[in-house]
C-alpha positions, 0 to 999 in steps of 0.5 A, spaced: 552 973 796 550 979 790 556 978 787 556 972 786 549 973 783 552 978 779 556 972 775 551 969 775 547 974 771 553 976 766 556 968 764 548 967 762 547 974 759 553 971 755 550 965 751 549 967 745 556 969 744 559 963 747 554 959 742 558 963 737 564 962 739 563 954 742 562 951 747 569 945 744 573 952 743 571 956 749 573 949 753 580 949 754 581 956 755 574 958 760 577 953 763 584 954 765 581 962 767 575 959 771 581 954 776 586 960 776 579 964 779 575 960 783 582 956 785 585 963 789 579 964 792 576 958 793 580 953 792 577 949 787 580 942 786 576 943 779 570 937 779 568 940 774 561 940 778 561 946 781 558 946 787 560 953 791 552 956 791 550 950 794 555 949 800 556 957 802 562 957 798 565 952 799 569 947 796 567 939 798 571 937 792 577 940 799 574 934 804 580 928 805 573 924 803 572 928 797 563 928 801 558 931 797 552 932 801 554 933 809 560 931 813 562 926 815 558 925 822 567 925 825 567 931 826 571 933 832 569 938 837 573 943 835 569 944 828 577 940 824 576 934 820 577 927 823 582 926 817 586 933 817 586 935 825 589 943 824 583 944 817 577 945 820 570 942 817 568 944 810 562 941 811 563 945 818 565 952 814 559 949 808 555 950 813 556 957 816 558 960 810 551 958 806 547 962 812 550 969 809 546 967 801 540 968 799 539 959 797 542 958 804 537 953 803 541 950 797 545 946 802 541 942 803 540 940 797 543 933 795 550 934 790 550 927 785 555 924 786 561 926 782 562 925 775 571 923 775 570 924 767 567 932 767 574 933 772 577 938 768 572 942 765 569 948 766 562 948 770 561 955 767 561 952 762 556 948 764 552 953 767 551 957 760 548 950 756 544 949 762 541 955 762 540 956 756 537 949 755 531 950 761 530 957 757 529 952 752 527 947 756 531 941 752 533 939 758 532 930 758 529 928 764 532 924 770 534 916 767 538 913 770 546 911 768 549 906 768 551 906 776 544 907 778 544 914 779 539 918 776 542 924 771 540 930 767 546 932 766 549 938 762 555 936 758 
């Protein structure tokens, strides 16, 4: 997935320009472009917390149970979904896809629960913010949220 790493480096390089224009001002137009591109390529559901790089470019939000951390255990013998028998299991595809990525172990990373407040927002801009925050050492330490989940998500 050399293309992915080139893309990630490119959007990271755009951080000064994005910051100069303003994240909030760019949110809607970038989300529209992101929805078009990722929707066509990966059937992206725009959860705002993209995990494609960890799931072999298979969007976990397409799982009928919206599972973010692996299959439900109901995968059929033919590797099809137990809820939608005509659909391949998203997580079987994720595992296969992750074997082609450089960071194939990243599929083993535990994904945070979906924050529905981010639905429809650009995860590209969020990634740019995270890259900058890491570079500046400004990522807040994980903290408990009202739901009891650790969170250091940058919005």
